[in-house]
C-alpha positions as CSV (number, residue, x, y, z in Angstrom):
1,M,-18.1,-103.3,90.9
2,S,-16.2,-104.8,89.1
3,L,-13.2,-107.6,90.2
4,V,-10.3,-104.6,88.6
5,I,-12.0,-102.0,90.7
6,N,-12.0,-103.9,94.0
7,D,-8.3,-105.5,93.3
8,E,-7.5,-101.6,92.9
9,M,-8.8,-101.0,95.8
10,L,-7.6,-103.7,98.0
11,D,-4.0,-102.9,96.5
12,A,-5.1,-98.9,97.5
13,R,-5.4,-99.6,101.0
14,Q,-2.0,-101.0,100.9
15,A,-0.4,-98.9,99.0
16,V,-2.5,-95.9,102.3
17,R,-1.3,-98.5,104.9
18,R,2.4,-98.5,104.2
19,V,2.3,-94.8,104.4
20,L,1.3,-94.6,107.8
21,G,2.8,-97.4,109.2
22,I,-0.7,-99.5,109.5
23,R,0.1,-102.7,109.9
24,P,-0.9,-105.3,106.5
25,T,-3.4,-107.2,109.3
26,A,-4.5,-104.6,111.6
27,P,-8.7,-105.0,110.6
28,S,-10.6,-102.6,109.1
29,Q,-12.3,-101.5,112.2
30,A,-9.8,-100.9,114.5
31,V,-7.7,-98.9,111.8
32,V,-11.5,-97.2,111.0
33,N,-11.9,-96.8,114.7
34,S,-8.3,-94.8,115.5
35,M,-9.0,-92.7,112.7
36,V,-12.3,-91.3,114.0
37,T,-10.9,-90.6,117.2
38,V,-7.9,-88.7,116.2
39,S,-9.7,-86.8,114.0
40,L,-12.5,-85.9,116.4
41,A,-9.7,-84.9,118.7
42,L,-7.8,-82.9,116.5
43,G,-11.0,-81.3,115.6
44,S,-11.9,-80.0,119.3
45,G,-7.8,-79.1,119.7
46,N,-6.8,-82.8,121.3
47,R,-3.2,-83.2,120.5
48,T,-2.8,-85.3,123.5
49,E,-5.7,-87.6,123.1
50,A,-5.1,-87.8,118.7
51,L,-1.5,-89.3,119.9
52,A,-2.8,-91.7,122.3
53,A,-5.3,-93.1,119.6
54,L,-2.3,-92.9,117.1
55,N,-0.4,-95.8,119.8
56,A,-1.9,-98.8,119.1
57,P,-0.5,-102.0,118.0
58,I,-2.3,-101.2,114.8
59,F,0.5,-98.5,114.6
60,T,4.2,-99.3,113.4
61,L,5.4,-95.9,113.3
62,G,4.9,-94.1,116.3
63,P,2.2,-91.3,117.2
64,E,4.4,-88.7,116.5
65,Q,5.6,-90.1,113.2
66,T,2.0,-90.7,112.3
67,L,0.4,-88.1,113.0
68,A,3.2,-85.9,111.1
69,V,2.5,-87.8,107.7
70,L,-1.1,-87.9,108.3
71,T,-0.8,-83.4,108.5
72,N,1.0,-83.8,105.4
73,M,-0.4,-86.8,103.8
74,P,1.7,-87.7,101.0
75,F,0.2,-88.3,97.1
76,V,-0.6,-91.6,97.0
77,R,-0.8,-92.4,93.1
78,R,-2.4,-96.2,93.7
79,A,-5.0,-94.7,95.7
80,N,-5.7,-91.9,93.6
81,I,-6.1,-93.9,90.7
82,A,-8.2,-97.3,92.4
83,T,-10.8,-94.0,94.2
84,S,-10.9,-92.6,89.9
85,Q,-12.1,-95.8,89.3
86,A,-14.5,-96.6,91.8
87,E,-15.8,-93.3,91.0
88,G,-16.4,-94.0,87.1
89,A,-18.0,-96.9,87.9
90,I,-20.5,-94.9,90.2
91,N,-21.4,-93.2,87.4
92,G,-21.0,-95.0,84.7
93,T,-17.2,-93.9,82.7
94,F,-15.2,-95.9,84.1
95,C,-13.4,-98.4,81.2
96,A,-11.4,-101.3,82.4
97,L,-9.6,-101.7,79.4
98,G,-8.9,-97.8,78.4
99,C,-11.8,-96.0,76.3
100,L,-11.6,-93.8,73.4
101,S,-13.2,-90.2,73.3
102,G,-16.4,-90.2,71.8
103,M,-17.2,-93.7,72.1
């Protein structure tokens, strides 16, 4: 993956972490583990278990507020741009400096 896309994805991760109240220094695997636990808990209708997973020290907003954000996730422009660029790289349509149609 290009360095441009890599930098965009790192910026996007920080933007999403800010929205969700995840500490910038939180280990990625801890975040993933918590999010998987939350997803599985909510999928089985266990709100209490989801809130317990969001009570970890990696979260700064508190379980209730974090869950409220997760269930009504706002648009995160930086993440949208980065994931679109990554998709373009995978599909062979990404242009780091912009492209003209038909070129």
